[in-house]
N, C-alpha and C positions, 0 to 999 in steps of 0.2 A: 446312784445317779445314772440316768440313762444317757447313752451317747446321742449325738445329734442325729445319727442315722436311725436309731430306735425311735426318736421323737418324730422323724419324718414318716416312718412306717405307721406310727400311731396317729398320724394326722395333726400333731401339735405344731409342726412346722410344714409349710406348704412345699410341694415339690412338683417338678414336671415329670409325672409318672409316664413310663414307657410300657411297663409290663408288671404284672403281679400274679403270683400263685399263692397257694396256701403257705408255702415256706420261704418264698423269695420275693424280692422287690427290685425293680430296675427304674432308675430315674436319671435325668440329665444332670451332669455336673454343672453347677451354676458359674464355675470359673473354668470353662473348657479349654483344652489345648487346641481342639478343632471343633467345628460345628458337628454335633452328634455325639460328642464325648459323653458316655453313659457309665454310670456306676451300677453294679449288680451286687446285691447284698443278701445274706441270709436274714430273715426276720429275727431269728434267735440271735441274741447279742453274744458274740464270741469275739474276743480281741484279735486273735491270730488265725489266719485262714487255715493253717496246717494243724490247728487244734480241733477243727471240725472232724467228725468221725468219717471214715472212708465213704460211706454211702451218701452222707450229706454233702461232702466235698464233690463227689461225682455228680450228684443231682444239681448242685450249684453251677457246675461247669456246663451241664446239659441245658440248663435254663439260660445261661449266658450265651450258649451257641445259638439258641433261638433268637435272642435279642440281637446278636451280632448279624444274623441273617436279615433281620428287620432293618438294622442300620445300613447294611450294604445296599438294600433296595431303596432306601430313602435318601441317602447321602452319596453323592458322587465320590467314589474312592476306589483305590486299587485293592486295599485290604482293610480289615479291622484288626487292629493290634490288641493284644491282651497284656495288661500290666498288673502285677500284684505288688504293691509297695507296703501299704498298711502302716505308714509312719504317722500320718497326719490325723487320723481318726482311729481310736481304739475299738474298731468294729470291723470284722473281716469284710473285705470288699475287693471287687475286680473292676479295673478300669477297662472299658472297651473304647478304643480311640480310632476313628476313621483315619486312614493314612493314604497319602498320595506320594509321600517321600518319608524316609526313615526319620528325618529330623522333626516330623510332626509329633513324634513321641518324646520329645525332649521336655521334661517337666521343669527345666530351668528357664524356658522361654516365657515371655509375657503371655498371660492368659487372655482369652477373648472375653468380651462383655456384650453378648447378644441381648437385645431388648426383649421384653416379655412376650410381645407378639411373635417374634422370631422363635423364641424358645418353645412356645405353644405349638407353632407350626412344625418345628423339628420333632417334638415329642409325638405329635399326632401322626406325622409321616412314618416314624419308626414303628409306632404301635400298629399302624395299618399294615406294615410289611411283615409282621410277626405271624407265623402260621401255627 
């Protein structure tokens, strides 16, 4: 059985895609902590991020770095935080969260619910900022 993230990569479930390469995929979190909260995943289904081989792990973070730079250009923020939790979906993933204060990264706080047009606008802005 495929994870929800694999189903997103395969196009079975729609997503707000921000970036894609041969091996990685980045899309907006539909329950973001802040606007621009993005998930970066390997397309290959691996449960635990540290089970990736060293080259793939390095490449995933280099891909995430490009996405983070796009987020920084599109979303007014002081920093883009990186969080690796991996508890809610058994598919390795990185959270990139725009921050203006440290509490923006508190996963216990209520999530935002941006409407579809705002999500498309955010995804497009981030994608345009990726070099």
